[in-house]
C-alpha distance (Angstrom), angle and dihedral (degrees) to the residues before:
residue distance angle dihedral
X1 . . .
X2 3.80 . .
X3 3.82 126.3 .
X4 3.75 123.9 -146.9
X5 3.83 119.2 -122.5
X6 3.81 88.6 -110.6
X7 3.81 91.7 58.8
X8 3.81 91.0 48.8
X9 3.80 90.0 53.0
X10 3.82 90.4 51.5
X11 3.79 90.4 50.8
X12 3.82 96.2 51.0
X13 3.87 96.5 82.0
X14 3.81 89.7 51.2
X15 3.81 91.7 49.7
X16 3.79 91.1 47.9
X17 3.79 91.6 49.8
X18 3.81 91.2 49.6
X19 3.81 90.9 49.6
X20 3.79 89.8 52.0
X21 3.81 90.4 50.4
X22 3.81 90.3 51.0
X23 3.79 89.9 53.3
X24 3.81 90.6 50.8
X25 3.81 93.1 48.1
X26 3.80 93.2 45.8
X27 3.80 108.0 32.5
X28 3.79 115.6 -173.8
X29 3.80 112.8 -90.6
X30 3.78 112.7 -98.5
X31 3.77 112.9 -112.3
X32 3.79 110.6 -119.3
X33 3.76 122.8 -136.6
X34 3.79 121.6 -144.3
X35 3.79 111.8 -162.7
X36 3.79 136.2 176.4
X37 3.78 124.2 -137.5
X38 3.80 122.3 -169.0
X39 3.77 118.9 -141.7
X40 3.78 136.9 159.9
X41 3.82 107.2 -48.2
X42 3.81 91.2 -20.6
X43 3.78 144.8 75.1
X44 3.80 114.7 -149.0
X45 3.80 119.7 -145.7
X46 3.80 110.8 -148.9
X47 3.80 131.8 -170.3
X48 3.80 110.2 -157.5
X49 3.78 87.8 -20.9
X50 3.83 96.1 -51.0
X51 3.80 123.4 111.9
X52 3.80 116.0 -99.6
X53 3.80 98.6 165.6
X54 3.80 141.5 -40.1
X55 3.77 134.9 -135.2
X56 3.79 103.4 -132.7
X57 3.79 124.9 -168.2
X58 3.80 108.4 170.0
X59 3.77 122.6 172.3
X60 3.81 114.5 -66.1
X61 3.79 88.2 -109.4
X62 3.82 85.5 71.4
X63 3.82 104.7 30.9
X64 3.80 129.9 6.5
X65 3.83 96.1 -145.5
X66 3.79 141.1 18.4
X67 3.81 116.8 -91.0
X68 3.78 144.0 174.3
X69 3.80 106.1 -109.8
X70 2.95 132.4 -160.6
X71 3.81 109.5 8.8
X72 3.81 113.8 -162.4
X73 3.79 135.7 -167.5
X74 3.80 120.3 -124.1
X75 3.84 88.8 -90.6
X76 3.81 92.5 52.6
X77 3.82 99.5 -103.7
X78 3.82 113.3 140.7
X79 3.81 117.4 -122.5
X80 3.82 89.1 -170.9
X81 3.80 128.9 77.6
X82 3.80 114.7 -104.8
X83 3.83 99.7 -147.0
X84 2.98 129.4 122.6
X85 3.83 95.9 14.0
X86 3.82 99.9 38.2
X87 3.84 108.5 3.4
X88 3.80 120.2 -149.8
X89 3.82 128.2 -163.0
X90 3.81 115.8 -88.4
X91 3.81 97.4 18.8
X92 3.78 126.6 135.0
X93 3.78 114.4 -107.6
X94 3.80 99.9 -154.2
X95 3.81 130.7 115.6
X96 3.83 100.1 24.8
X97 3.81 90.0 -164.5
X98 3.83 89.9 67.7
X99 3.81 101.5 95.9
X100 3.81 124.1 157.5
X101 3.81 112.2 -60.6
X102 3.81 117.8 -24.5
X103 3.81 145.2 158.6
X104 3.81 125.5 -137.5
X105 3.81 142.9 109.1
X106 3.79 141.2 -118.0
X107 3.82 102.0 -130.6
X108 3.80 120.3 30.0
X109 3.81 111.0 157.8
X110 3.78 86.0 -25.5
X111 3.81 94.0 -51.2
X112 3.80 122.5 121.8
X113 3.81 110.1 -136.9
X114 3.83 93.6 164.3
X115 3.80 104.3 61.7
X116 3.78 98.9 37.8
X117 3.82 115.8 126.4
X118 3.78 139.5 130.0
X119 3.80 88.6 -95.9
X120 3.79 96.5 56.4
X121 3.79 112.5 140.5
X122 3.82 113.6 -115.2
X123 3.80 88.4 -130.5
X124 3.80 91.0 67.1
X125 3.79 103.8 119.0
X126 3.82 104.2 -153.3
X127 3.80 123.1 79.5
X128 3.80 110.3 -111.0
X129 3.78 126.5 -119.1
X130 3.80 125.8 -152.6
X131 3.81 129.0 -153.1
X132 3.80 110.2 -145.1
X133 3.81 120.7 -166.2
X134 3.81 105.8 -134.2
X135 3.80 103.4 174.7
X136 3.78 143.2 15.5
X137 3.76 91.3 -146.1
X138 3.80 105.9 179.1
X139 3.79 142.1 5.5
X140 3.80 119.8 -169.8
X141 3.82 128.8 174.3
X142 3.80 125.2 -168.2
X143 3.80 116.0 167.2
X144 3.79 111.2 -73.3
X145 3.81 92.8 1.3
X146 3.77 133.8 67.6
X147 3.79 132.6 -177.3
X148 3.78 128.2 -149.7
X149 3.80 123.3 -173.4
X150 3.79 118.9 -164.7
X151 3.79 132.3 179.1
X152 3.79 126.2 -149.9
X153 3.80 142.5 172.0
X154 3.80 123.7 -130.9
X155 3.79 101.5 -144.3
X156 3.76 129.4 -167.9
X157 3.79 129.4 -139.6
X158 3.81 90.3 -81.4
X159 3.81 91.6 54.4
X160 3.80 92.9 -110.6
X161 3.81 117.4 137.3
X162 3.81 114.3 -119.8
X163 3.83 98.2 169.7
X164 3.78 132.5 30.0
X165 3.79 113.8 -150.5
X166 3.79 128.7 -156.1
X167 3.80 114.2 -176.9
X168 3.78 127.4 -173.6
X169 3.80 114.0 -161.1
X170 3.79 118.5 -166.0
X171 3.81 117.0 -166.1
X172 3.79 121.2 -166.6
X173 3.80 135.0 -177.8
X174 3.80 118.6 -160.2
X175 3.79 108.9 172.6
X176 3.81 105.1 -66.0
X177 3.82 90.8 -16.1
X178 3.80 121.7 98.8
X179 3.80 128.8 -166.8
X180 3.77 131.5 -167.8
X181 3.79 118.2 -171.7
X182 3.79 117.6 -169.8
X183 3.81 120.1 -166.3
X184 3.79 110.9 -178.3
X185 3.81 123.6 -175.6
X186 3.79 117.7 -166.8
X187 3.81 119.2 -163.5
X188 3.79 122.9 -166.7
X189 3.78 111.8 -137.2
X190 3.80 123.3 -157.3
X191 3.81 98.5 -22.3
X192 3.80 139.3 42.9
X193 3.79 114.3 -92.7
X194 3.81 121.3 -147.2
X195 3.79 122.7 -157.3
X196 3.79 100.6 -156.9
X197 3.82 116.3 -145.4
X198 3.83 97.3 -91.5
X199 3.79 131.9 153.2
X200 3.83 94.5 -139.6
X201 3.80 102.9 95.5
X202 2.92 176.6 -176.9
X203 3.81 136.0 -72.1
X204 3.80 108.5 7.6
X205 3.79 147.2 170.5
X206 3.80 125.1 -164.6
X207 3.78 102.9 -148.8
X208 3.80 133.2 -147.1
X209 3.80 119.2 -89.5
X210 3.83 92.1 -104.7
X211 3.82 90.5 60.8
X212 3.80 95.4 53.0
X213 3.79 120.1 101.6
X214 3.81 113.3 -101.8
X215 3.80 109.7 -100.3
X216 3.79 129.4 -170.3
X217 3.79 99.4 -171.2
X218 3.80 139.1 46.6
X219 3.79 116.6 -104.8
X220 3.78 137.2 -160.5
X221 3.81 122.9 -141.7
X222 3.79 126.5 -170.7
X223 3.78 130.4 -150.4
X224 3.79 125.5 -138.2
X225 3.81 92.9 -80.6
X226 3.80 92.7 51.2
X227 3.80 95.9 -103.7
X228 3.82 107.7 153.0
X229 3.80 123.9 -138.0
X230 3.82 117.3 -169.3
X231 3.82 115.0 -140.5
X232 3.78 110.9 -159.5
X233 3.80 125.6 -138.0
X234 3.80 109.6 -115.5
X235 3.78 138.2 -172.1
X236 3.81 105.9 -66.4
X237 3.79 96.1 -152.4
X238 3.82 107.5 134.5
X239 3.82 93.1 4.3
X240 3.81 105.0 132.6
X241 3.82 109.9 149.7
X242 3.79 124.1 141.1
X243 3.80 131.1 174.7
X244 3.80 122.9 -141.8
X245 3.81 122.3 -179.3
X246 3.78 129.4 -154.2
X247 3.82 86.0 -108.6
X248 3.81 92.1 59.0
X249 3.82 95.3 -105.7
X250 3.81 112.7 145.5
X251 3.78 139.4 -156.5
X252 3.79 122.8 -16.8
X253 3.82 89.4 -12.6
X254 3.84 87.8 78.1
X255 3.81 88.9 77.7
X256 3.80 111.7 102.9
X257 3.82 96.0 12.0
X258 3.80 129.7 113.7
X259 3.82 124.2 -120.3
X260 3.81 138.5 142.0
X261 3.81 91.2 -122.9
X262 3.79 142.4 8.7
X263 3.80 124.9 -158.1
X264 3.80 123.5 -152.2
X265 3.80 115.8 -161.9
X266 3.78 131.1 -174.0
X267 3.78 146.5 126.8
X268 3.80 122.6 -88.6
X269 3.83 127.6 -160.2
X270 3.79 113.8 -60.5
X271 3.82 89.4 38.0
X272 3.82 90.8 -78.5
X273 3.80 109.9 165.9
X274 3.79 110.7 -150.5
X275 3.79 139.5 -177.4
X276 3.82 118.9 -153.1
X277 3.81 115.0 -173.5
X278 3.79 128.8 -178.0
X279 3.82 117.1 -158.3
X280 3.78 130.4 -157.7
X281 3.82 118.3 -149.7
X282 3.83 125.6 -125.6
X283 3.82 91.1 -128.2
X284 3.81 93.2 56.6
X285 3.77 118.8 106.4
X286 3.81 111.3 -102.4
X287 3.83 95.0 20.7
X288 2.97 123.6 -154.5
X289 3.77 90.1 44.6
X290 3.78 128.4 -137.0
X291 3.82 114.0 -115.6
X292 3.79 121.5 -123.3
X293 3.82 90.4 -170.9
X294 3.80 119.0 150.1
X295 3.78 129.5 -169.1
X296 3.82 91.6 -129.9
X297 3.82 90.2 70.6
X298 3.81 109.6 -80.2
X299 3.82 107.8 127.4
X300 3.82 106.7 -176.9
X301 3.80 141.7 150.8
X302 3.80 121.1 -151.2
X303 3.82 121.5 179.0
X304 3.81 95.4 173.2
X305 3.81 102.2 73.3
X306 3.82 110.6 61.4
X307 3.80 93.2 146.6
X308 3.80 94.2 53.9
X309 3.79 96.4 44.7
X310 3.81 94.2 44.6
X311 3.81 93.4 46.4
X312 3.78 90.2 -117.9
X313 3.80 97.3 -47.4
X314 3.79 89.5 115.9
X315 3.79 124.2 49.0
X316 3.79 119.1 -103.6
X317 3.78 113.1 -94.2
X318 3.84 99.4 -150.4
X319 3.80 89.2 177.4
X320 3.81 114.0 -149.3
X321 3.80 118.8 -154.5
X322 3.78 107.3 -161.6
X323 3.79 121.1 -132.1
X324 3.79 110.1 -83.6
X325 3.81 93.7 14.6
X326 3.81 128.2 114.0
X327 3.79 136.5 -142.6
X328 3.82 124.9 -163.1
X329 3.81 129.2 -154.2
X330 3.80 124.3 -167.7
X331 3.81 125.9 -165.9
X332 3.79 137.8 163.9
X333 3.80 130.2 -151.8
X334 3.80 113.8 -159.6
X335 3.80 120.9 -166.3
X336 3.79 119.1 -174.6
X337 3.79 139.2 152.7
X338 3.80 120.6 -94.6
X339 3.78 122.7 -0.2
X340 3.80 123.2 -45.3
X341 3.79 119.4 -141.4
X342 3.80 122.4 -122.0
X343 3.80 88.3 -113.1
X344 3.81 91.4 55.4
X345 3.79 92.5 47.2
X346 3.80 92.2 47.7
X347 3.81 88.7 54.5
X348 3.79 90.2 48.5
X349 3.81 89.4 50.0
X350 3.80 90.1 50.6
X351 3.81 91.6 51.3
X352 3.79 91.2 47.3
X353 3.80 91.2 48.8
X354 3.80 90.7 56.8
């Protein structure tokens, strides 16, 4: 059927009106702005002026390493535990060295960088290491992404630096989705540095109470030196967390298994369903990483301890970083509403790997 030019002209106002209605029903998505704001011993990461996270590096008398704390969803709910920095009612008060999201290791030239805190028991056998932020080297903001580069020294008991760290954080806001990429390069200085096969490591998040696995009994966990830490059983009301690995392993069974990613799902206050996924990178040593993920709220990936996690079935790694050489680790933390499918997370892992 053919229309005359006159009919087309009559139809134009109707088409224009419909187009205007479409624009009103589907307004263009607002572009988000990720900005960085320096403060005293912290750099805040803001999305449209609201806090997303902060890189904090207080004096070592407060915290023995730099960390991202807190980490919030797009609605403002924390996915990280508050204690010991900002305690909240009903939280566990174990493992005071578990703060926000951090990166360190339990045996570096015999020094324990993982367990160090102001509450360390004098009976702890290993000398403690401290990671001191020395420089906020670069801040860069481009639309919905921002980059923060920090420098730090890994210092032994004698105060001497054994590793120099340069970390690039990339923060991204995509609607209600948030991403944190951490690229950490460690450089050995004037001596070889050995990362002994040790379960205490390496990239980690201590999650909010709601994202823990429900538990009906107290538990006891030991560190590499055999020091026991009791973890009490608490009221499970509102505790909804569940791990799922890329290999299909669920719950507490994720601990000690390898996978390129693990997703943690749960429901935060206000009935906010959330998915928190940590990704390993194909270029990382030991890929795919072992998972040091515990139901009580420790969500960690550690590629450096195959012997420990396999109960001796794999040989110890005991990775040696030669003097003057560098080693880089890349990880991504993805926070999004609801529950992501394995297919979606595999695509995200593929994008991250590129």
